[in-house]
N, C-alpha and C positions, 0 to 999 in steps of 0.2 A: 724027895719031892721038893721042887723049887717054890719059893715064896716071892712076893713082890713088895717093894716099898715105893710109894709115890711121893713126889716132891712138887711143890707148886712155886714156880718163879713168877713174880709179878712186878709190874710197874704201876706205881700209884698215880694219882691225878695231880699232886702238888709239884711245885717247882723244885722242892728238895728231892723228890723221887727222880725227877728228870736229871738233877745234878748228880745224884748217886749213880744212876745208870750211865751217865756220860763219863764220869771220872772212875767208875768202878768196873772197867773191863767189859762194857757192853750195855745193853739196853735195860736190863732188869735192875730193880732197886731193893728187892726183898725176896727171901725164900722161907717157906715153911715146909715141914714134912707132914704128910697126912697120917695121923695116928691110926692104929687098928680100930679105935672107937669112932673115927671120922672127924676128929678135931684137927685144926691146923696148929702145929707146934713150931715155935720159933722164937728168936730173940728180937725184941723190939725196944726202942728207946723211948717210946711215947705211951701215954695212957690211951686206951682204946675203949670207946663205948659202942659196942655193936648195936646195930639197929634193933629196936625193941627191948633193949636191956636197960634196966634202971641204974645199974652200977657199972663203973668203968673197970677195965682190966688193967692192972699196973704194968709198968715196963718190966723187962726181964725175959728169961727163957721160960715160956708158959704155953699151955694149951689155950686156944681160942676157937670160937665156933666158926664153921664154914661161913663165908660171906661176912666176916667181921668188919670188912671195909670194902668200899667201892674201888675197883681197879681200872686203870686205863687198859691194861692187858694182863691176862693170866694164862700161863702155859704150864701144864702138868707133865712131868717126866716120870715114867714108871720104870723102875729097874728090877730085873729078875736076879735074885740072890739065892744062895743055898739056905737051908733051914738054920744051919749054924751061924751064918752071917746075919740072918734075920734076927735071931735071938740076941747075938752080940750087939747089933744095932740098937735094938729096943732096950737092952739092959743099960747101955751107956746113956742113951737118950733119957731114960727114966731117971737116972742118977743126976742129970743136969737140971731137972725141973726146979724152978725157983731161983736159979742162979741169976745174978744181975746182968744187965746189958753192959757191954764194955764201952762206956761213954768216953773214956780217955783214949781209946784205941787208935783213933785217927791221929792224934797228936803224937802218941807213943810210937806209932808205926813210922812216921816220917821224921821225927826228931830224935827220940831216945832209942828206938828199936824195941821190939817186944816179941814174945813168943806167942803166936796166935793159937798154938795148941794148948796153952795154959787153960785148964778147965775151971778156973776160978770165976770167970766172967766171959761173956760171948758177944760176938756179932752174929747175926743170923747165918750167914754163909760160912763163917769159920766153924761154928758148931757142926753144921752139916758135913763139912770136909773132915773135921777131926773125927766125927762119928763114923764116916765112911772108912777112915783109916782104922779106927778101933775095931770095926767089924770085919776088917781084912777084905774090904770090897775094892779099895784103891790103895795105891802106895804113892803118895805125893812127894815131890823132891823136898829135901831138907832146906833148900835155899829159898823157898817161898817166904816172902815177908808178910803176906796177907792173902786172904782168899775173899774175893768179892762175889756178889750174886752172879755177875756175868761169867766168872770163872766156873761156877757150878754148871752153867749150860755147856761149857766145853767138857767138863768131867762127864756129864751125862751123855754127851755125844760119843765120847770114848767108850762108855759102857754100853753103847747101842740101846739106850733107853727108848721106850715107846713115848712119843711126843703127842700131846693133845692140847689144842687150844680150848680154853674154858670160857663159858659165858661170863661177861663182866657186869 
């Protein structure tokens, strides 16, 4: 029996989101995966205080509530996978929880070079891509220097994901 995994690609309201989208291979500036419990899981560089929350959620690869931020646009892509791929995806994802955001990644990518598959710290889109590889859902070229949120939209198109525009 097949399973599904949903991913939410978004563009924020800030100028930084527009810059990330522009320079990051497309329109989107961030990606989260929707957990089986309904949270949005992803790597963020900033503290987030969701509406109605008294405490902020720190940076890093963490679960956050639905609607933790107001978006200019949100698009959900749902991918159909085998049971084995589904289990591999969530096993790897769970093992990444609490890992830091890769705040030096931008400098390292363009100046020093880096391995975006290194699971010590993450960008949102790189964790998703590495996770898709670990689950044997995609096989990405070794030559990729980084994976941006916009790249994930191309990956999902190749996987024939169901696309749905979400309310913002």
